[in-house]
Legacy VTK file of the C-alpha trace (Angstrom):
# vtk DataFile Version 3.0
C-alpha trace
ASCII
DATASET POLYDATA
POINTS 93 float
7.830 9.347 -0.604
4.690 9.733 1.521
2.081 6.995 0.813
-1.193 6.006 2.423
-1.623 2.580 3.904
-5.378 2.429 5.080
-6.504 -1.018 6.390
-9.467 -2.364 8.301
-10.167 -4.788 11.076
-9.793 -8.574 10.004
-13.103 -9.388 11.418
-14.857 -7.424 8.668
-12.900 -8.904 5.742
-14.899 -11.448 3.662
-11.997 -12.060 1.084
-8.223 -11.044 1.415
-7.234 -8.420 -1.001
-4.617 -5.844 -1.900
-5.759 -2.698 -3.820
-3.200 -0.172 -5.044
-4.156 3.292 -6.129
-1.724 5.564 -8.209
-2.787 9.186 -7.895
-2.165 11.609 -10.736
-2.002 14.321 -8.235
-0.925 13.958 -4.462
-3.927 13.606 -2.050
-3.724 14.626 1.569
-3.349 11.874 4.337
-2.738 12.240 8.119
0.787 11.050 9.117
0.443 7.991 11.442
3.304 9.151 13.728
2.069 12.701 13.848
-1.820 12.836 13.243
-1.950 16.504 12.882
0.580 16.448 9.979
-0.850 16.212 6.513
1.397 14.303 3.810
0.931 14.400 0.064
0.520 10.916 -0.867
0.678 9.618 -4.551
0.345 5.927 -3.735
-2.227 4.372 -1.735
-2.038 0.729 -0.796
-5.248 -0.707 0.792
-4.941 -3.982 2.513
-7.727 -6.339 3.616
-6.573 -9.522 5.300
-9.022 -12.118 6.682
-6.475 -14.096 8.838
-5.446 -12.104 11.837
-2.333 -14.082 12.151
-1.299 -13.621 8.619
-1.987 -9.967 8.778
1.434 -9.134 10.431
3.351 -11.272 7.945
1.800 -9.722 4.927
2.053 -6.192 6.302
5.860 -6.764 7.048
6.400 -7.870 3.328
4.448 -5.057 2.076
6.337 -2.466 4.354
9.819 -3.906 3.082
8.500 -3.376 -0.547
7.326 0.270 0.062
10.577 1.201 1.937
12.311 0.462 -1.407
12.149 3.812 -3.277
13.190 2.310 -6.439
10.212 -0.069 -6.348
7.828 2.781 -5.340
9.074 4.935 -8.325
8.711 1.898 -10.768
5.202 1.590 -9.374
4.320 5.221 -9.932
5.828 5.072 -13.475
3.980 1.945 -14.434
1.566 2.509 -17.227
-1.153 -0.093 -16.491
-2.928 -1.939 -13.561
-1.408 -5.093 -14.919
2.099 -3.698 -14.798
1.515 -2.541 -11.203
0.179 -5.976 -10.209
3.082 -7.686 -11.681
5.656 -5.492 -9.829
3.736 -6.219 -6.451
3.389 -9.822 -7.155
7.222 -10.075 -7.719
8.082 -7.836 -4.713
5.544 -8.887 -2.040
5.399 -12.657 -1.335
LINES 1 94
93 0 1 2 3 4 5 6 7 8 9 10 11 12 13 14 15 16 17 18 19 20 21 22 23 24 25 26 27 28 29 30 31 32 33 34 35 36 37 38 39 40 41 42 43 44 45 46 47 48 49 50 51 52 53 54 55 56 57 58 59 60 61 62 63 64 65 66 67 68 69 70 71 72 73 74 75 76 77 78 79 80 81 82 83 84 85 86 87 88 89 90 91 92
């Protein structure tokens, strides 16, 4: 399932955070591996990590979770922000 994972430079982060957007309709994002290719993303995960050393560890845990199709399906089927936050809290540590 295509998903978008925009993130910024750690030097501009005032407070580390993770924001999850679940789109009712797919939105177009450019593929990282093929920038000319447009992918229809229904899940947008925005990562802001102020600690440059911790960035890779968090990103690794996040990618492991997002590689799990069953997990992504659960997130897309969740009916509230609280449910989505609980899913991520249990899976991404």
